[in-house]
Backbone as JSON, one array per atom type, in Angstrom:
{
  "sequence": "MHMRKKKWARPELAACPWYVDAPETLRGQWRAHFDADQPLHIELGCGKGVATALMVREHPEVNYIAVDISPDVLGDARRNIARAWGDQEVRNTLLTRLDIEYIQHFFAPEDGVERIYIRFCNPWPRRRHHKRRLTHPRQLRQYRDFLRPGAEIWFKTDDNDLFRDSLRYFAQEGFRPRFLTDDLHASGFQPNYVSEHERMFAAQGLPIHFGIFVMEALPDKAPTADDLSSEDSADA",
  "N": [[0.84, -1.19, 0.0], [0.64, 2.13, -0.96], [1.99, 4.95, 0.64], [1.07, 8.23, 1.42], [3.05, 11.19, 0.97], [4.37, 12.98, 3.69], [4.78, 16.12, 4.6], [5.63, 17.14, 6.99], [7.02, 15.14, 8.26], [9.84, 14.6, 7.79], [11.18, 17.04, 8.7], [10.4, 16.9, 11.43], [11.58, 14.49, 12.24], [14.27, 15.14, 11.83], [14.65, 16.98, 13.83], [14.38, 15.46, 16.06], [15.81, 14.14, 18.97], [16.21, 11.45, 19.38], [16.28, 10.22, 16.94], [18.13, 8.58, 14.49], [20.05, 9.57, 11.93], [22.1, 8.64, 10.29], [22.59, 5.61, 10.31], [24.59, 3.76, 9.68], [26.92, 4.74, 10.76], [26.89, 4.03, 13.38], [27.35, 1.36, 13.56], [28.18, -1.45, 15.37], [28.35, 0.09, 17.64], [25.98, 0.7, 18.88], [24.97, 0.26, 21.48], [26.33, 2.05, 23.11], [25.11, 4.38, 22.47], [22.87, 4.77, 23.9], [21.46, 5.96, 27.01], [21.54, 4.2, 29.21], [23.01, 1.01, 29.97], [21.47, -1.59, 28.79], [19.39, -4.51, 27.99], [19.19, -5.05, 24.46], [16.91, -4.58, 21.91], [15.55, -5.01, 18.61], [13.2, -3.74, 16.34], [12.05, -4.71, 13.29], [10.82, -3.07, 10.6], [8.87, -1.17, 11.71], [6.71, 0.4, 11.06], [3.96, 2.57, 11.65], [4.37, 2.58, 14.31], [2.5, 1.94, 16.31], [2.14, -0.4, 17.92], [4.75, -0.45, 18.79], [5.03, 1.87, 20.38], [3.47, 1.25, 22.66], [4.91, -0.93, 23.64], [7.58, 0.02, 24.18], [7.08, 1.91, 26.11], [6.09, 0.42, 28.24], [8.29, -1.01, 28.96], [10.78, 0.23, 30.2], [13.17, -0.76, 30.99], [14.48, -1.91, 28.91], [16.36, -1.36, 25.94], [15.47, -0.06, 22.78], [15.54, -0.3, 19.22], [13.89, 0.99, 16.6], [13.04, 0.3, 13.35], [12.51, 1.35, 10.02], [11.9, 1.73, 6.47], [10.67, 3.89, 5.43], [10.48, 7.35, 5.73], [8.13, 8.68, 6.16], [6.32, 6.95, 7.55], [7.92, 6.61, 9.76], [7.81, 9.13, 10.81], [5.2, 9.15, 11.83], [5.57, 7.11, 13.71], [7.36, 8.33, 15.46], [5.75, 10.34, 16.57], [3.77, 8.77, 17.83], [5.25, 7.33, 19.72], [6.36, 9.41, 21.25], [3.98, 10.46, 22.25], [3.13, 8.36, 23.85], [4.94, 8.47, 25.95], [4.39, 10.89, 27.02], [4.95, 13.68, 29.04], [7.45, 12.89, 29.73], [10.91, 12.37, 28.98], [12.06, 10.59, 26.12], [14.07, 7.89, 26.46], [14.83, 5.27, 26.03], [14.62, 4.47, 23.43], [15.42, 4.38, 19.97], [14.93, 5.67, 16.74], [15.35, 4.8, 13.34], [16.18, 4.99, 9.86], [16.48, 2.56, 7.42], [17.45, 0.12, 4.92], [16.37, -3.02, 5.29], [17.2, -5.24, 3.91], [19.89, -4.97, 3.6], [21.01, -5.18, 6.12], [23.33, -5.98, 7.38], [25.17, -3.99, 7.06], [24.68, -2.19, 9.01], [24.54, -3.2, 11.59], [26.55, -5.0, 13.97], [28.52, -7.76, 15.36], [29.42, -6.77, 17.81], [27.31, -5.3, 18.77], [25.53, -6.98, 20.0], [22.7, -7.91, 20.06], [19.7, -8.83, 21.68], [17.1, -9.51, 20.96], [14.85, -9.71, 18.19], [12.09, -8.23, 16.61], [9.64, -9.07, 14.29], [6.98, -8.0, 12.63], [4.18, -8.62, 10.81], [5.33, -8.49, 8.19], [5.99, -7.92, 4.65], [4.63, -10.52, 2.75], [5.56, -11.46, 0.31], [4.49, -13.33, -1.87], [4.98, -14.62, -4.37], [7.08, -17.12, -5.69], [9.6, -16.46, -6.81], [10.19, -14.17, -5.49], [10.63, -14.81, -2.87], [13.07, -14.62, -1.54], [13.18, -12.06, -0.64], [11.8, -11.92, 1.66], [11.59, -11.14, 5.15], [12.15, -13.19, 6.84], [13.56, -14.99, 5.41], [16.2, -17.37, 4.72], [18.49, -15.99, 3.78], [18.27, -13.54, 5.05], [18.12, -14.36, 7.74], [20.68, -15.34, 8.16], [22.13, -12.98, 8.15], [21.09, -11.75, 10.45], [22.0, -13.48, 12.43], [24.63, -12.76, 12.67], [24.78, -10.49, 14.29], [23.26, -11.05, 16.49], [23.12, -12.11, 19.91], [24.26, -15.25, 21.36], [21.6, -17.48, 21.99], [19.7, -15.56, 21.6], [16.48, -14.18, 20.6], [13.95, -14.35, 18.05], [10.96, -12.78, 17.52], [8.16, -13.45, 15.79], [5.44, -12.49, 13.81], [2.5, -12.87, 11.91], [-0.22, -12.62, 9.53], [-0.31, -14.22, 7.4], [-0.67, -17.37, 6.13], [0.89, -19.05, 4.4], [3.38, -17.77, 4.42], [4.04, -18.08, 7.13], [4.19, -20.9, 7.39], [6.29, -21.48, 5.58], [8.27, -20.02, 6.83], [8.7, -21.41, 9.2], [10.18, -23.55, 8.27], [12.39, -22.15, 7.28], [13.48, -21.05, 9.66], [14.14, -23.38, 11.09], [16.1, -24.5, 9.42], [18.13, -22.69, 9.66], [19.01, -22.79, 12.25], [17.34, -21.88, 14.35], [15.44, -22.48, 17.08], [12.07, -23.3, 17.79], [10.4, -21.82, 20.48], [7.92, -21.08, 21.26], [4.82, -21.51, 19.69], [1.98, -20.62, 17.79], [-1.08, -20.79, 15.97], [-3.14, -19.14, 16.32], [-3.0, -16.44, 17.77], [-4.51, -14.61, 19.35], [-6.37, -16.23, 20.57], [-4.78, -17.8, 22.09], [-3.95, -16.73, 24.47], [-1.47, -15.71, 24.98], [0.87, -13.48, 26.42], [3.18, -10.76, 26.71], [1.19, -9.05, 24.31], [1.46, -6.76, 21.94], [-0.56, -4.78, 20.1], [-0.65, -3.94, 16.76], [-1.55, -1.53, 14.19], [-2.08, -2.93, 11.82], [-2.55, -5.5, 12.83], [-4.86, -5.14, 14.35], [-6.65, -4.57, 12.31], [-6.61, -6.97, 10.79], [-7.53, -8.8, 12.69], [-10.11, -7.83, 13.1], [-11.22, -8.62, 10.75], [-11.51, -11.25, 11.15], [-9.34, -12.88, 10.78], [-6.96, -15.29, 11.72], [-4.04, -14.87, 13.77], [-0.76, -15.74, 13.24], [1.96, -16.76, 15.25], [5.27, -16.87, 16.52], [8.04, -17.68, 18.65], [11.44, -17.77, 18.31], [14.46, -19.29, 19.08], [17.88, -18.61, 18.89], [20.26, -20.98, 18.09], [23.2, -23.09, 17.88], [24.32, -23.52, 14.53], [23.0, -26.14, 12.48], [25.0, -28.97, 11.43], [24.83, -29.56, 8.7], [23.36, -27.54, 7.53], [21.36, -25.98, 5.03], [22.63, -23.44, 2.9], [22.11, -19.86, 2.48], [22.33, -19.32, -0.21], [21.64, -21.77, -1.3], [18.87, -21.89, -0.81], [18.1, -19.64, -2.18], [18.45, -20.45, -4.8], [16.52, -22.42, -4.9], [14.26, -20.88, -4.7], [14.21, -19.54, -7.06], [12.7, -20.07, -9.33], [9.66, -19.07, -10.9], [6.46, -18.9, -9.32]],
  "CA": [[0.0, 0.0, 0.0], [1.44, 3.35, -1.06], [1.68, 5.92, 1.69], [1.26, 9.59, 0.92], [4.15, 11.94, 1.55], [4.01, 13.85, 4.8], [5.78, 17.18, 4.59], [6.1, 17.41, 8.35], [7.72, 13.99, 8.84], [11.29, 14.74, 7.75], [11.63, 18.05, 9.66], [10.23, 16.43, 12.81], [12.62, 13.5, 12.5], [15.56, 15.83, 11.9], [14.71, 17.69, 15.12], [14.18, 14.49, 17.14], [17.1, 13.71, 19.51], [16.35, 9.99, 19.38], [16.28, 9.72, 15.56], [19.49, 8.41, 13.96], [19.98, 9.85, 10.49], [23.14, 7.88, 9.58], [22.76, 4.41, 11.15], [25.83, 3.04, 9.38], [28.0, 5.27, 11.6], [26.8, 3.43, 14.72], [27.56, -0.08, 13.47], [29.05, -1.93, 16.43], [28.4, 1.05, 18.74], [24.62, 1.1, 19.22], [24.74, 0.23, 22.92], [26.89, 3.27, 23.7], [24.29, 5.52, 22.07], [21.78, 4.87, 24.87], [21.87, 6.45, 28.33], [21.77, 3.09, 30.13], [23.41, -0.27, 29.37], [20.33, -2.49, 29.02], [19.14, -5.4, 26.86], [18.95, -4.33, 23.22], [15.96, -5.22, 21.0], [15.33, -4.31, 17.34], [11.97, -4.02, 15.6], [12.27, -4.56, 11.86], [9.58, -2.67, 9.95], [8.0, -0.74, 12.82], [5.53, 1.09, 10.55], [3.56, 3.78, 12.38], [4.8, 2.48, 15.7], [1.38, 1.83, 17.26], [2.54, -1.42, 18.88], [6.05, -0.05, 19.33], [4.84, 2.87, 21.43], [3.01, 0.55, 23.85], [5.98, -1.81, 24.11], [8.73, 0.74, 24.75], [6.63, 2.61, 27.32], [5.92, -0.54, 29.33], [9.56, -1.67, 29.28], [11.89, 1.17, 30.23], [14.4, -1.5, 31.32], [15.0, -2.44, 27.65], [16.64, -0.38, 24.89], [14.85, -0.47, 21.52], [15.8, 0.38, 17.95], [12.76, 0.77, 15.7], [13.56, 0.49, 12.0], [11.64, 1.27, 8.85], [12.54, 2.34, 5.31], [9.9, 5.07, 5.03], [10.49, 8.46, 6.69], [6.76, 9.1, 6.43], [5.79, 6.15, 8.65], [8.74, 6.89, 10.94], [7.26, 10.34, 11.4], [4.07, 8.73, 12.66], [6.1, 6.35, 14.84], [7.92, 9.29, 16.41], [4.64, 10.98, 17.28], [3.1, 7.8, 18.69], [6.13, 7.01, 20.85], [6.41, 10.6, 22.1], [2.68, 10.57, 22.93], [3.06, 7.33, 24.89], [5.76, 8.88, 27.08], [3.83, 12.11, 27.58], [5.9, 14.73, 29.38], [8.75, 12.31, 30.03], [11.86, 12.28, 27.87], [12.26, 9.24, 25.58], [15.47, 7.53, 26.68], [15.13, 3.88, 25.73], [14.21, 4.17, 22.05], [15.99, 5.08, 18.83], [14.33, 5.43, 15.43], [16.28, 5.0, 12.24], [15.72, 4.58, 8.53], [17.46, 1.76, 6.68], [16.94, -0.97, 4.1], [16.65, -4.23, 6.06], [17.87, -6.21, 3.04], [21.34, -4.77, 3.76], [21.15, -4.86, 7.53], [24.69, -6.24, 7.86], [25.94, -2.75, 6.99], [24.25, -1.29, 10.09], [24.71, -3.84, 12.89], [27.73, -5.85, 14.04], [28.52, -8.64, 16.54], [29.64, -5.99, 19.03], [26.04, -4.73, 19.24], [24.96, -7.97, 20.92], [21.25, -7.76, 20.14], [19.06, -9.97, 22.35], [15.8, -9.89, 20.39], [14.33, -9.05, 16.99], [10.65, -8.33, 16.36], [9.19, -8.97, 12.89], [5.52, -8.0, 12.72], [3.38, -8.4, 9.6], [6.17, -8.08, 7.06], [5.49, -8.27, 3.32], [4.78, -11.97, 2.57], [6.18, -11.77, -0.98], [3.93, -14.66, -2.15], [5.52, -15.29, -5.57], [8.28, -17.85, -5.3], [10.83, -15.78, -7.21], [10.41, -13.05, -4.57], [10.74, -15.3, -1.5], [14.33, -14.2, -0.9], [12.99, -10.73, -0.07], [11.12, -12.05, 2.95], [12.45, -10.82, 6.28], [12.49, -14.43, 7.52], [14.26, -15.88, 4.48], [17.54, -17.71, 5.21], [19.46, -14.95, 3.46], [18.16, -12.55, 6.11], [18.44, -14.97, 9.03], [22.14, -15.4, 8.25], [22.59, -11.65, 8.53], [20.72, -11.51, 11.84], [22.88, -14.29, 13.28], [25.92, -12.1, 12.82], [24.78, -9.49, 15.36], [22.49, -11.54, 17.64], [23.85, -12.85, 20.92], [23.82, -16.64, 21.5], [20.38, -17.59, 22.76], [18.79, -14.46, 21.28], [15.2, -14.61, 20.09], [13.18, -13.61, 17.04], [9.5, -12.85, 17.7], [7.62, -13.3, 14.43], [3.99, -12.44, 13.8], [1.96, -12.64, 10.57], [-1.55, -13.16, 9.23], [-0.18, -14.98, 6.15], [-0.44, -18.77, 6.44], [2.0, -19.58, 3.61], [4.62, -17.18, 4.94], [4.36, -18.69, 8.41], [4.61, -22.28, 7.17], [7.62, -21.45, 4.99], [9.21, -19.48, 7.8], [9.05, -22.48, 10.11], [11.27, -24.28, 7.62], [13.57, -21.28, 7.25], [14.06, -20.96, 11.0], [14.75, -24.67, 11.43], [17.3, -24.69, 8.61], [19.17, -21.75, 10.06], [19.4, -22.98, 13.64], [16.48, -21.19, 15.3], [14.51, -23.45, 17.66], [10.82, -22.69, 18.26], [10.1, -21.88, 21.91], [6.47, -20.93, 21.38], [4.17, -21.43, 18.38], [0.52, -20.68, 17.77], [-1.73, -20.33, 14.75], [-4.22, -18.21, 16.7], [-2.39, -15.71, 18.88], [-5.5, -13.99, 20.23], [-7.03, -17.28, 21.34], [-3.77, -18.53, 22.86], [-3.74, -16.12, 25.77], [-0.07, -15.29, 25.15], [1.15, -12.1, 26.78], [2.49, -9.56, 26.24], [0.92, -8.91, 22.88], [1.23, -5.35, 21.6], [-1.34, -4.86, 18.87], [-0.38, -2.89, 15.78], [-2.66, -1.12, 13.34], [-2.38, -4.03, 10.9], [-3.11, -6.62, 13.57], [-6.23, -4.78, 14.7], [-7.44, -4.67, 11.09], [-6.74, -8.38, 10.44], [-8.37, -9.44, 13.7], [-11.48, -7.4, 12.85], [-11.69, -9.39, 9.61], [-11.62, -12.65, 11.57], [-8.15, -13.63, 10.37], [-6.11, -15.69, 12.85], [-2.68, -14.34, 13.75], [0.27, -16.74, 13.52], [3.02, -16.16, 16.06], [6.28, -17.78, 17.02], [9.29, -17.19, 19.25], [12.49, -18.67, 17.83], [15.7, -19.08, 19.83], [19.06, -18.88, 18.07], [21.18, -21.99, 18.59], [24.3, -23.37, 16.94], [23.83, -23.97, 13.23], [23.15, -27.57, 12.18], [26.22, -29.25, 10.68], [24.59, -29.59, 7.26], [22.27, -26.61, 7.22], [21.44, -25.36, 3.71], [23.05, -22.05, 2.89], [21.16, -18.92, 1.89], [22.42, -19.49, -1.66], [20.86, -22.97, -1.65], [17.45, -21.57, -0.84], [17.87, -18.66, -3.24], [18.3, -21.24, -6.02], [15.23, -23.08, -4.82], [13.2, -19.9, -4.87], [14.44, -18.74, -8.27], [11.64, -20.3, -10.31], [8.42, -18.35, -10.63], [5.37, -19.77, -8.88]],
  "C": [[0.88, 1.24, 0.0], [1.0, 4.35, 0.01], [1.99, 7.31, 1.18], [2.4, 10.27, 1.66], [3.63, 12.87, 2.64], [5.11, 14.9, 4.95], [6.38, 17.43, 5.96], [7.03, 16.33, 8.88], [9.24, 14.21, 8.9], [11.8, 15.84, 8.68], [11.49, 17.6, 11.11], [11.28, 15.38, 13.17], [13.98, 14.16, 12.67], [15.75, 16.52, 13.25], [14.62, 16.75, 16.31], [15.52, 13.99, 17.67], [17.29, 12.21, 19.53], [16.09, 9.39, 17.98], [17.72, 9.7, 15.07], [19.44, 8.53, 12.45], [20.98, 9.03, 9.68], [23.45, 6.62, 10.36], [24.05, 3.65, 10.88], [26.99, 3.51, 10.26], [27.99, 4.67, 13.01], [26.98, 1.92, 14.69], [28.59, -0.52, 14.52], [29.08, -1.04, 17.65], [27.01, 1.46, 19.23], [24.41, 1.18, 20.73], [25.22, 1.52, 23.58], [26.04, 4.49, 23.4], [23.08, 5.7, 22.99], [22.33, 5.37, 26.21], [22.26, 5.32, 29.27], [22.17, 1.84, 29.35], [22.36, -1.3, 29.74], [20.21, -3.46, 27.85], [18.73, -4.6, 25.63], [18.06, -5.15, 22.29], [15.79, -4.35, 19.75], [13.97, -4.71, 16.79], [12.21, -3.71, 14.14], [10.94, -4.26, 11.16], [8.56, -2.23, 10.98], [6.73, -0.05, 12.33], [5.23, 2.34, 11.36], [3.84, 3.71, 13.87], [3.68, 2.4, 16.71], [1.71, 0.8, 18.34], [3.86, -1.05, 19.55], [5.91, 0.88, 20.51], [4.39, 2.21, 22.74], [4.15, -0.26, 24.47], [7.09, -1.04, 24.81], [8.34, 1.48, 26.02], [6.52, 1.66, 28.5], [7.22, -1.19, 29.76], [10.72, -0.68, 29.23], [13.23, 0.5, 30.54], [15.06, -2.13, 30.09], [15.27, -1.27, 26.7], [16.12, -0.93, 23.55], [15.37, 0.37, 20.36], [14.67, 0.01, 17.01], [13.16, 1.21, 14.3], [12.44, 0.46, 10.97], [12.37, 1.96, 7.69], [11.87, 3.65, 4.92], [9.98, 6.17, 6.08], [9.08, 8.92, 7.04], [6.14, 8.28, 7.57], [6.62, 6.35, 9.92], [8.31, 8.19, 11.61], [6.08, 10.04, 12.29], [4.56, 7.97, 13.9], [6.67, 7.29, 15.9], [6.81, 9.93, 17.24], [3.97, 10.01, 18.25], [3.94, 7.47, 19.92], [6.2, 8.2, 21.8], [5.11, 10.76, 22.89], [2.58, 9.55, 24.07], [3.84, 7.73, 26.13], [5.26, 10.19, 27.71], [4.89, 13.17, 27.82], [7.3, 14.2, 29.67], [9.62, 12.23, 28.78], [12.01, 10.82, 27.44], [13.74, 8.91, 25.67], [15.83, 6.13, 26.21], [14.84, 3.49, 24.29], [14.98, 5.02, 21.06], [15.2, 4.7, 17.59], [15.4, 5.61, 14.37], [15.7, 4.44, 10.95], [16.82, 3.79, 7.85], [16.73, 0.68, 5.88], [17.34, -2.28, 4.77], [17.36, -5.28, 5.22], [19.38, -6.14, 3.21], [21.7, -4.49, 5.22], [22.56, -5.13, 8.07], [25.57, -5.0, 7.83], [25.67, -1.84, 8.19], [24.4, -1.87, 11.5], [25.86, -4.84, 12.83], [27.66, -6.74, 15.27], [28.68, -7.88, 17.85], [28.35, -5.39, 19.59], [25.29, -5.69, 20.15], [23.47, -7.84, 21.13], [20.62, -9.02, 20.74], [17.74, -10.4, 21.72], [15.5, -9.06, 19.16], [12.83, -9.28, 16.93], [10.39, -8.16, 14.87], [7.67, -9.11, 12.9], [4.91, -7.67, 11.36], [4.22, -7.83, 8.44], [5.51, -8.49, 5.75], [5.69, -9.76, 3.09], [5.46, -12.38, 1.27], [5.74, -13.16, -1.45], [4.51, -15.37, -3.38], [6.88, -15.89, -5.25], [9.58, -17.12, -5.67], [11.16, -14.59, -6.32], [10.64, -13.51, -3.13], [12.0, -14.81, -0.8], [14.25, -12.78, -0.33], [12.31, -10.77, 1.29], [12.09, -11.78, 4.1], [12.82, -12.04, 7.1], [13.26, -15.4, 6.63], [15.66, -16.18, 5.02], [18.6, -16.66, 4.9], [19.45, -13.85, 4.52], [18.56, -13.13, 7.46], [19.94, -15.07, 9.23], [22.71, -14.04, 8.65], [22.29, -11.37, 10.0], [21.66, -12.26, 12.8], [24.18, -13.56, 13.59], [25.93, -11.11, 13.98], [23.91, -9.87, 16.56], [23.41, -12.26, 18.63], [23.41, -14.31, 20.94], [22.59, -16.72, 22.41], [19.38, -16.47, 22.52], [17.53, -15.01, 20.61], [14.73, -13.74, 18.92], [11.71, -13.86, 17.32], [8.86, -12.5, 16.37], [6.11, -13.44, 14.45], [3.51, -12.13, 12.38], [0.54, -13.17, 10.48], [-1.49, -14.12, 8.05], [0.22, -16.43, 6.44], [0.77, -19.34, 5.7], [3.34, -19.04, 4.11], [5.01, -17.85, 6.26], [4.86, -20.11, 8.24], [6.02, -22.32, 6.57], [8.66, -20.98, 5.99], [9.6, -20.51, 8.85], [10.2, -23.3, 9.56], [12.54, -23.44, 7.6], [14.27, -21.25, 8.61], [14.78, -22.25, 11.37], [16.07, -24.87, 10.68], [18.45, -23.8, 9.05], [19.46, -21.75, 11.55], [18.61, -22.17, 14.64], [15.4, -22.17, 15.79], [13.24, -22.76, 18.13], [10.64, -22.89, 19.76], [8.61, -21.76, 22.17], [5.91, -20.78, 19.98], [2.66, -21.45, 18.57], [0.01, -20.19, 16.43], [-2.92, -19.43, 15.05], [-3.78, -17.48, 17.96], [-3.44, -15.18, 19.86], [-6.25, -15.01, 21.07], [-6.08, -17.99, 22.28], [-3.59, -18.0, 24.27], [-2.32, -15.64, 26.0], [0.01, -13.8, 25.47], [2.66, -11.93, 27.01], [2.3, -9.58, 24.73], [0.55, -7.47, 22.59], [0.64, -5.29, 20.2], [-1.06, -3.65, 17.97], [-1.65, -2.54, 15.01], [-3.08, -2.25, 12.41], [-3.05, -5.18, 11.65], [-4.56, -6.36, 13.95], [-7.15, -4.97, 13.48], [-7.68, -6.14, 10.72], [-7.66, -9.1, 11.42], [-9.84, -9.08, 13.49], [-12.09, -8.15, 11.66], [-11.83, -10.88, 9.93], [-10.44, -13.5, 11.17], [-7.32, -14.02, 11.59], [-4.69, -15.16, 12.66], [-1.71, -15.46, 14.13], [1.42, -16.06, 14.27], [3.99, -17.24, 16.52], [7.44, -17.04, 17.65], [10.36, -18.23, 18.92], [13.82, -18.3, 18.48], [16.89, -19.48, 18.97], [19.98, -19.88, 18.77], [22.3, -22.17, 17.58], [23.71, -23.9, 15.64], [23.99, -25.48, 13.08], [24.37, -27.8, 11.29], [26.02, -29.15, 9.18], [23.43, -28.68, 6.88], [22.43, -26.06, 5.81], [21.87, -23.9, 3.84], [21.96, -21.17, 2.3], [21.16, -19.05, 0.37], [21.63, -20.7, -2.12], [19.39, -22.63, -1.78], [17.13, -20.51, -1.88], [17.67, -19.39, -4.57], [16.95, -21.91, -6.05], [14.11, -22.14, -5.12], [13.26, -19.19, -6.21], [13.36, -18.91, -9.32], [10.38, -19.56, -9.93], [7.35, -19.35, -10.22], [4.36, -19.96, -10.0]]
}
């Protein structure tokens, strides 16, 4: 869905003390950019930050980096997060704009990230586009480089095919499922921070698939990202 340009978004981001305009300059140094040394979590594709704002406000003991490629949605995310904190200064959250496909240019092993959130990413349903998925092995290999041992990926989607394929991707790249459900809202799992997309899908009666995947040592004969790229190269 195309989002209209928001003239106010870029000036507001430029004036925001917790917006990072050049994320590549902090590669390997993200932890030092926060006031407190706390667990570090990344949200990939935060969108308007509706769920993000609730999460970061309820967990001041965690440092968050919320990422998106669109400055227009990041403008909304900034407003939502600032509104959640009210008169208090935002200290545990950074916003930044980057292309997740090239995330290895922005994060390094020294960053020691403990958790990644992936919420309602583009399912890229055509097989030749599968390698663009944020859960594709090509991406998981990049995440492994800056995640700490035992780190988690929290993955949420309404797309059944993406979830089923992602279960295979995670297994092949050494991520063990700790929690799985095909109906998050019926499962009783908490905490569940509901985004704009999730509210819309739930209103349509669509079940939400959710999993927590723990990073372990890679299997001895795990397929490489190139192997799966070849598999996905044919059009559906």
